[in-house]
N, C-alpha and C positions, 0 to 999 in steps of 0.2 A: 790772323784768325787761328784759334786753337784747333788742334786736330780733333776730329769727331771720331769717337771709337764705337758708338752705338747709334743705330738709326733713330732711336727714341730721343736723341739729343738734337735732332734736326728740327729747326723751327717750322719749316714747311710741313713736316710730318705731324707735329703737334697740332697745327692748325687744321690739317686734314682730319685728324682724329676727332677734334672738337666738332667739326662739321658733320662727320659721320654719325657721331652721337646725337647731335641735334636733329639731323634728318631722320634718324631712326625714331626718336621720340615723337616727332611730328606725325610720322606715318602710322603710329599706333592708334591714333585718335580719329573719330568721326568718319566721314565718307572716305578719307584717304586710306584708312585701314582696309576698306573693301574694294578699292581700285587696285587689284592684285598686281596687274602687270606694271603699272606706273610705280606703285609702292616698291615692288621688287627691283625695278630698273634704277630708281633713284638711290635706293640703298646700296645696290651693287656698284653704281658709279662712284658714290661717296666712299665706299670701302675700297674700291680699286685705286682711288687717288692715294690713300695712305699706304696700301699694299705695294704699289709700284715704287714708291720712295724706298720702302724697306727692301724690296727685291733688287732694285738698282744699286743700292748701297751695298747689299750683300754680295753682289757680283764682283766687287773689288776693283773694277776698272773705271777710270774717269769717263771715257767715251760712252760706255754702256750706261753709266749712272746718268749722264746728261740725257741720253735717249729716254731712260725711264722717267726722268723728271719732266721731259717734254710730254710723255704719255700721261703723266699725272695732270699736267695742265689741260690736256684734252679731256680727261675725265672730269675735271672741275668745270669745264665749259659744258659738258654733258649734263652735269648737275644743274647748272644755271638754266639750261634749256628746259629741263624737266620741271624746274620750279615754275617756269611760265605755264607749262601745261597744268600743273597743280593749281596755280592761281586761276587760270581760265576755267578749270572744272570746279572751282570754288571749294577745293579741299583745304586751302589755306587762305588767309586774308592778306591784305597788302603789308601789314606790319610783320607778319611771319615771313612773307616772301622777302621783304627788305632785309630782315635779320639774316636769313639763310643765304641770300645772295651776297651779302657783305662778307659773311664767313668764307664763302667759296672764292670771292674776289681776293680777300686777304691771303688765303692759302695759295691761290694762283700767282699772286705777286711775289710771295715768298719763294715759290718754286722757280719763277722766272729770274728772280734776283740770284738764286743759288746757281742756276744755269750760267748766268753772266759771270759770276765769280769763278766757276769751274772752267769756263772757256778763257 
């Protein structure tokens, strides 16, 4: 595997960024935009996933990076749980839920794969 010199080159970070962007766009519309606490929580969790990859990479140590990747996976699970709440509150439909859940799942799998590689 080639050496990664920038966090922006990490596949998991790219997927987290896509998820964060899509979550943000969904939370701008309809009743979701007025459910302030859930809207802010899901945006924070999605943003945290990409931010933790960047922070862990920037720390420079393998062990710390693995820890931050694990935290990323936790943030992605948090997004998934919040998606269920959004679905149950009818802020999103099943199709939107499925799309965002899949994006979160892909990002989590990429993070998990990177953890296994680093270990």
